[in-house]
N, C-alpha and C positions, 0 to 999 in steps of 0.2 A: 572833286565830286564825291569820292567815297567819304571824306570828312564831313561834307554837308549832310550827307545821308545819316551819318552816325549821330550828329548833333541833333537831327530831327528825332531819332528814336529817344534820345536822352530827354528832350523837353516834352515829348508825347507822354512819357512816364510821369513827368511833373505836371501834365495838365495845360501846357503852353503850346501854342502854335508856332511854327517856324517863323511866320511873319511877325508875331508878337516878339519873339526872341529877338529878332533883328533891331527892333526899336528900343531895346532895354539897354542901358549901360552895362559895361562889363562887371562892374561891382555888383550890380542888382542881379545880373545873371547868376554869379556865384551864390548870392543869397537864395535865389529861386532853386539852384541846384542843391544846396543844402537842405532845404525844406523838403524837396522831392525825396532826397536820399534818406531822410529821417523816417519816411513812411514804411510800415511793414510789408515785406515783400514775400510773395509765395515761393520765390526762388532766390534766396539771399546769396548763395554762392555764385549763381550766374551773374547776378547783378554786380557782385564784387569783381568777377572777371571782366565784365564789361567796363567797369571803372578802370581796371588795370590797362585794358586795351585803349581807353581814351588817353591814358598817359603815354603809353608806348607809341601811339599814332602821332603825338605831339613831337616825338623825337625823329620821325621818319625823314630820310634824305632822299629826294628823287634822283635818280640817275639816267643816263641815256637810255638804259635798257629796262629799268624797273625801279626798285627802291631798296635801300638798305636802312638799318637802325643801328646807331652807335650803341655799344654797351653802356657807356656813360653819356647821356645826352648832352652833357656840358662839353664834350671832346669829340667832335666829328670824326677824329682819326681812331677812335676806339671802335669803329665799325669793322669787326673781323669776320673772316670766312670760316667759322668753326661752329660746331655744334654745342660746345661748353658755354661760352660767353657770347658768341657771336649771333649775328642776325639769322643764320639758318634755323636756329631754335625758335626765333620768333615766328617764322613761317609755320612751324609746326603747331604752335599755339593758335595761330590764326585758323588753321584747319580744324583744330578741335572746337574752337568758338563758333565756326561756321556749321560743324556738325550739331552743336548744341542749339543753335538758333534758326539755322536755315537762312541767315541773312546773306544774300549774294554779295554785298559789298565786303564782307569779310573774306569770302573766298577769293575776291579780286585782288585783296590786300596780300593774301597768301601767293597768289599767282605773280604778283609784282615782285615779291622777293625771290620767287623761284625763277623768274625771267632774268634777274641779276645773276643768280648762280649759274644759269646756262651761259650767259655772257662770259663769266669768269672761266668757265670750263673750256671756252673756246681758245684759251691760252693756257694749256695744261702746265707748262713750265712754271707758271705764276702760282700754281697750287702748291703750297709748301710741303705738308705732310699728307700722309694717307690714312691717318687713324680714324676710329670712330668718333671720338669727340674733338679731334684736332686735325681733320684732313678729309680726303676725298671719300673715304668709306662713309663718313657722316654725310657727305653731300649727296652721295648715291641714294642713301636711306631717305633723305628729305624729298629729292625728286621723285623717288619711288611712291612715297606717300601722296605727293601732288598728283601724280599720274592716277593713283587709286581714286582720288577725290574728283578729278576732273575729267579723266579719260582722254586728256590731251597727249597725244603721241609724242609732242616735243619733250615732255618730262620723262617719258619711259626712255627715249633716245638719250637724254641727258643722263639718267641714272645709269645706262648701260655704258656710257663714255666715262662716267666717274669709276665704275668698277673696272673697266678696261684699264683705266689708269693705275688702279690699285694693283691689278695683275701684272701690269707692265713693270712696276716698281719692285715686285717681289724678287728678292735676291736668292738664287738657288745655292743651297749648300748641301753638304753630303747627307744630312739627316732630313732635309725638307726644304722649307722656305722661311724667310724672315724678311722684315722690313727695317732699313736703317733710319729710324725716325727721330733719333736722339744724337747729340753731338758725340756721346760717349759710347755709342754701339747700338745694337738692336734692342729695341724695347719689347717687352713680353706683355705689357699690361693692357687693361681695358681702355684707358684714356687715349693712348697714341699707338700702342703696340700690337702684337700679334693676336692677343686674346680678343680685343675689341674689334680689330679688323676681321679676324675669323667669324665672329658673331654677326657682323654686317654681312659678310659673304654668304653665311648660312641663311640669313634672312632673305637675302636676294634669291638664293637658290630655291627657297620655299615658295616664293612668289612667282618665280619665272621658270623653274626647272633648268637653269643654266648650270650644266655640268662642270664647266670650268672653274666656277666659283666653288662648288663643292670640293672639286679635286684640289684646289689651292688651299682651302681651309683645312683639308685633311692633311696636306703637306705642312701646314702651319702648326697643326697639332702635334705632328711627329718631331718637328724641330723643338717645340716647347717641351715635350717629354725628354728630349735629348739634353737640354739645357737645365733641367730640374736639379736642385741640390738636394741629396739625400740628407735626411735628419732622422736618425734612428731607422726605423722601419718606414718612415713617412717621407713625404716630398714636400718642398717648398721652392719658391721662384723669387729671384731678384728683379727688380724693375728693369735693370740692364746689367750686363756683365760686370761693369766697373762701378756700379752704385753700391756704396758700402752699407747703407742702411737697409734693413729687411723691413717692409711694410706690408704685413701679412694680410691686410683686409682687402676689400673688393676693388678699389679704383687702381692701385698700383702693385698688387701683390698676389698672394697664393689663392685667396678667395676668388678673385676675377679669373685668374688663369684656369683654376679648377672648374669654374662655372662654364667657360668655354669648352673645356674638354669633355665636361658631361653633356653639354649640348651637341658637341660633335659625336659623341658616342651614340646619342639618339638618332643622328642623321645617318651615320655609317654603320651602326651595329658592330663596330670594331671593339672588342673587349678591352684592348689595351687602353683606350682612352677613358673609359669608365674606371678602369683599375687606378690610373693616375689621378683622376678626379677624386676618388675615394681616398687615396694616400694623402691628397692635399687636405682634404677635410679632416683626416685623422690628425694631422699635424695642427691644424687650428683647434681642434677640441683638446688636444694635449696641452697647448700653451694658454688656453683660456683661463681668465680669472673668473671663478664661480663662487657664488655665495647664495644659499637658499634657493638653489636651482635657477639662478639669474646669472647669465654669463656674457662677458664681453672680451674681446682680444685687443691687446695693446696696439698703440699706434705704430711705434717702430722700434727696432732694437738699438741697444746703446743707451742713449739718455731718454728714451721715450717709452720705457717699459712699464712705467707707472702712469702713462698718459692714455686715456680711454675716450675716443670719439664715440659718438652715438649714431651718426647719419650714414648716408649712402657711401660716402668715400672711404672712410676707415672705421666704420661702426656696424652694429648689428643690422642696420637697414639694408646694407649691401651684402654683408656676409651671409645673412640668413637666406639670400636668394640661392646661394649654393646648396645649403641644406635642403631647401624646398625642392630644388631641381632634383637632387639626389633621392629624396623621398618619392619623387615620381617615377624614377628609373630603377630602384632597388626595392627589395623586399625588407629592407631594415627599418624597423620603426623608429630607431634612435635618431635618425636624420630628421624626421618630422618633429621629434621632441626638442631637437636643438634649434628649430626656428622658434618654438616657445621660449626656450632659455634665452635666446637673444632678445626677443620681446620684452621679456621680464628684466633683462639687463637695462633696458631703456626706461620701463615704466617705474622701476624701483629706484632710479637715479635721483629722483627729485625734481626733474624737468617737468613742465616747462617753467614752473614758478621759480626754481633755482637754476641758475646758469652755471654749468660746471666748466672745467678747464677745457674739455673736449665739446662743449656745446656753448659757444660764446655768443656774442652779439650778432647772430646770423640767423636768418629764418628761411634760407633758400632750399632748393631741391638737394644739393649736394650735401650740405653740412648741417642744416638747420631744421626748423619747424616743419617746412612743407615736405621734406622727404620723410620725416618721422610720422606726420599725420597720414600721408599716403600709405606707408607701410601698415599702419594699424587699420586703415580702411580696407586694405586687402586682406588682412588677417580676419576681419569681421566678415568680409564677403565669403571667405572660405569656410569659416566655422560658425558664423552667425552667433557669435558670443558678444554679449552686451558690453563687457569690460574693454575689449578692443575698440569698439566703436566710441564708447565714452571717452577713453584716453585720447583717441585720434581726434575727436571733436574739441577736447580741452586744449590740445596742442594748436589746433587750427585757430581757436578762439584767441589764445595768446598771440598768434601770428598776426591777427587782425588788430589786436590792441597795439601792436608795435608798427602799424602802417601810418603812412601819411596820406589822408583822404580829404581832398578839397576839390575846388572847381577845376583844377588841372588834371585830376584823376587819382588813381590809387597807385601807390608805390611803397618801397620799403628801403629805408636808408639803413644800411648794415655794414658789418666789417666781413669782407670776404675771407680774410686771412687771420687766423688766431694770433699769429706772431705780429700782426700790425693791427691792433685793436683800435688805434685811433684814426686809421684811414677808413673812413666810412663813406658810402656812396649809394645812390639808388640806381640799380642796373635794370636794363630791359631784357636780358637774355634768359636762357632756360635754366642752367644749373645755378646761377647766382642772382637771378633777377625776377622781374615781374612776369615774364612769359612763363617761366616754369611754375611759379607760385599760382598764377592764373590757371594753368593747366590742372594743377591739383584741385583748385576750387571747382573746376569743371567736373573732375572725377567724383566729387562729393555730389555735385548737382546730378550727375548721371545715376549715381547710386540712389539717390532719393527719388528719382523718376524711374528707377528700374530699367535703365537703358544702357547699353554698352558704350565705351568710349571708342573712338575711331582708331587710335594708334596704339600698338603695342611695340615698345622699343626693342631693339635687338638683344639687349642685355636684361630684359625683364622676363621672369617665369610666370608673372601673374596674368590670369585671364582677362580678356577685354570686358 
């Protein structure tokens, strides 16, 4: 039923009735779609997001309780229960799309994905991790957002159960708590470890006032300070105790851990957390490669100190979040200046026309165009500078040129990993697929309409 409603919206834009569509062969429907799609639109970013939704919907897999979407539509087994590549991220895209359009069928689709999450939570032992992007903390965040959009108490209860699971799996140690989310020890990072889990706990506390989650996040912060690695007068963090490479940027390293500690300092008013966050930021400033006031931080120690990513995971898009958060919490103007230095590190790199070693055939939120475009949109919203908006729009236009756009819908065939450039696939999920790219398109649409977006992620300092 929701699919039929969506098809009706599509053909209405093209000037066809649903009855007329049913009588037209598939090949002619595609031609009619192409003609309609060529018409100028007052909301081009929304229309692109709707075309991405059309492709995502074609991959949906109905279940006993709701629906899932495989990350790779060619492989039903790729439907995973995580916020990074999995179908919970698709749920968040549907919530934003409903917010932008008011279309109830889109909210129904989000609810169907949420109902399947609730069913999975009924067997908590089957939930593998507890991380923000790879586990129960992310599921709690998604269900909380569903509750905010629907006021359905089932989702609030499900979010509470997800966070109960996170709390129950916290391992008490002398300095605080940690989570054993990796085979080689406790992870500290944003993706699956203490920093990302802590941010999700803080977001839940802000929404509900649950003191248990604030207390556990505080204990996680104390543990992270205890396992920090001194570097001269500064601090840095390994992803796990036994992982040899240092990846200093946001997703797996010092920038992400420091960001959580800064957010925790704001919540608790404990000076030790802010001090540690600042010491982490000083380390990043010291190791950054800067030229003409444009700065980037290398990907990893050892053989990666000449490799510079640009996106959310290992580049200025993510690392600038720390400096912006510290600019909010301290009186030091240098932190705000470092947001600009990171932005110039990106804009002076030659992208999007030139693809660098750290900006390969990828257009997603994590590593590619979508994350970069969103970052520069946020900078424009903060400072109202034309240069940031112009660059963000240029990166977004390049993203659209790299799309596949036909009667099936809009998607992006790309290489998720730099080290496997020949492995290309169009994905549905958030950080590497159409759901995340579609959400960035909706943020540009919201900016043009001077309206807020619905969802602020736990690891984002940017205002809605």
